[in-house]
C-alpha positions as CSV (number, residue, x, y, z in Angstrom):
1,M,0.0,0.0,0.0
2,N,2.9,2.3,0.8
3,G,4.3,1.7,-2.8
4,G,1.2,3.3,-4.2
5,R,1.7,6.5,-2.2
6,E,5.4,6.7,-3.1
7,A,4.5,6.3,-6.8
8,S,2.0,9.1,-6.4
9,V,4.5,11.4,-4.6
10,A,7.1,10.6,-7.3
11,R,4.6,11.5,-10.1
12,V,3.7,14.8,-8.4
13,L,7.4,15.7,-8.0
14,A,8.1,14.9,-11.7
15,Q,5.2,17.1,-12.8
16,S,6.3,19.9,-10.6
17,R,9.8,19.7,-12.2
18,R,8.2,19.8,-15.6
19,V,6.5,23.1,-15.0
20,G,9.7,25.0,-15.0
21,W,10.7,28.3,-13.4
22,W,9.2,30.8,-15.7
23,P,5.5,30.0,-14.9
24,R,6.2,30.5,-11.3
25,V,7.9,33.8,-12.1
26,V,4.9,34.9,-14.2
27,V,2.6,34.1,-11.2
28,L,4.8,36.0,-8.8
29,L,4.8,39.0,-11.1
30,G,1.0,38.7,-11.3
31,V,0.7,38.6,-7.5
32,V,2.9,41.7,-7.2
33,L,1.0,43.7,-9.9
34,T,-2.4,42.6,-9.0
35,A,-1.8,43.5,-5.3
36,M,-0.3,46.9,-6.4
37,G,-3.5,47.5,-8.5
38,A,-5.5,46.9,-5.3
39,V,-3.4,49.3,-3.3
40,I,-3.6,52.0,-5.9
41,A,-7.3,51.6,-6.1
42,L,-7.6,52.0,-2.3
43,V,-4.9,54.7,-1.7
44,H,-4.9,56.8,-4.9
45,P,-7.9,55.9,-7.2
46,V,-7.2,59.0,-9.4
47,M,-4.5,56.9,-11.1
48,L,-7.3,54.6,-12.4
49,V,-8.9,57.4,-14.6
50,S,-8.0,60.1,-17.0
51,A,-6.5,63.3,-15.7
52,H,-9.7,65.2,-16.7
53,D,-12.1,62.9,-15.0
54,E,-13.7,63.6,-11.7
55,I,-13.2,61.3,-8.8
56,N,-16.6,61.0,-6.9
57,G,-18.3,58.7,-4.6
58,A,-19.2,56.2,-7.4
59,V,-15.5,56.0,-8.4
60,H,-14.5,55.3,-4.8
61,I,-17.1,52.5,-4.5
62,Y,-16.0,50.8,-7.7
63,A,-12.3,51.3,-6.6
64,G,-13.1,49.5,-3.4
65,Y,-14.7,46.5,-5.4
66,L,-11.7,46.5,-7.6
67,A,-9.3,46.4,-4.6
68,A,-11.3,43.6,-2.8
69,R,-11.2,41.5,-6.0
70,N,-7.5,42.1,-6.7
71,F,-6.5,41.3,-3.1
72,V,-8.4,38.0,-3.3
73,L,-6.9,37.1,-6.7
74,A,-3.4,37.9,-5.6
75,G,-3.8,36.1,-2.3
76,M,-5.1,33.0,-4.0
77,L,-2.4,33.0,-6.7
78,L,0.2,33.1,-4.0
79,V,-1.4,30.5,-1.7
80,L,-1.9,28.1,-4.5
81,L,1.6,28.6,-5.8
82,I,3.0,28.0,-2.3
83,V,0.9,24.8,-1.6
84,G,1.6,23.4,-5.0
85,A,-2.0,23.0,-6.0
86,R,-1.2,22.8,-9.7
87,R,-4.7,22.1,-11.1
88,A,-6.3,24.9,-9.0
89,L,-3.5,27.2,-9.8
90,G,-3.7,26.5,-13.6
91,N,-7.4,27.3,-13.5
92,L,-7.0,30.6,-11.6
93,V,-4.1,31.6,-13.8
94,A,-6.2,31.0,-16.8
95,I,-9.0,33.1,-15.4
96,V,-6.6,35.9,-14.6
97,G,-5.1,35.7,-18.0
98,L,-8.6,36.0,-19.6
99,I,-9.3,39.0,-17.3
100,Q,-6.2,40.6,-18.5
101,L,-7.1,40.1,-22.1
102,V,-10.5,41.6,-21.6
103,D,-8.9,44.5,-19.8
104,A,-6.6,45.0,-22.9
105,V,-9.6,45.1,-25.0
106,M,-11.2,47.6,-22.8
107,D,-8.0,49.7,-22.7
108,V,-8.1,49.9,-26.5
109,A,-11.8,50.7,-26.7
110,E,-11.2,53.5,-24.3
111,G,-8.1,54.8,-25.9
112,R,-5.6,53.9,-23.2
113,W,-3.0,53.0,-25.8
114,A,0.0,53.3,-23.4
115,V,-1.1,50.4,-21.2
116,A,-2.9,48.1,-23.5
117,P,0.1,46.3,-25.0
118,G,1.6,45.5,-21.6
119,V,-1.8,44.3,-20.3
120,F,-2.1,42.1,-23.4
121,V,1.3,40.6,-23.0
122,F,0.7,39.9,-19.4
123,G,-2.5,38.1,-20.2
124,V,-0.8,36.0,-22.9
125,L,2.0,35.2,-20.6
126,F,-0.6,34.1,-18.0
127,L,-2.4,31.8,-20.5
128,F,0.9,30.1,-21.4
129,A,1.7,29.8,-17.7
130,A,-1.8,28.2,-17.1
131,A,-1.1,25.6,-19.9
132,R,2.2,24.7,-18.0
133,F,0.5,24.3,-14.7
134,S,-2.4,22.4,-16.1
135,G,-0.4,20.1,-18.4
136,A,-2.4,21.2,-21.4
137,A,-3.6,24.5,-22.9
138,F,-6.7,25.7,-21.2
139,W,-8.8,25.5,-24.4
140,K,-8.2,21.8,-24.5
141,L,-10.5,19.5,-22.4
142,G,-7.5,17.8,-20.9
143,A,-6.5,20.9,-19.0
144,W,-9.8,20.8,-17.0
145,K,-9.9,17.1,-16.1
């Protein structure tokens, strides 16, 4: 019975080695940037809007929602990375990557040309990292089983 457990541990260690270092770095970068976005939303929400836009109560409310969601995403990314929950981490990284791609589309639609390319690249990196953690690209059924 112990031999089955040892084989299972060996399989998990082998899969962990195959992930490589760069997906972990992408996740850590995502943790830092997502947490920074949350702090900015709480401390200085004027950075989230154009220079000529007014900061009012509604902006503060939505900045609070953004901060709450970003803190949770950053925290869960970090926890899942630390505990080595590859499948859950792969799924969450895919979700964060898709969020970044939609953010890039919104940046283009609203004329924020300076940040759109960086957000897009970050989203693509996250999707590639998700494929590494899951063992398959997220658009393939094998990544979700």
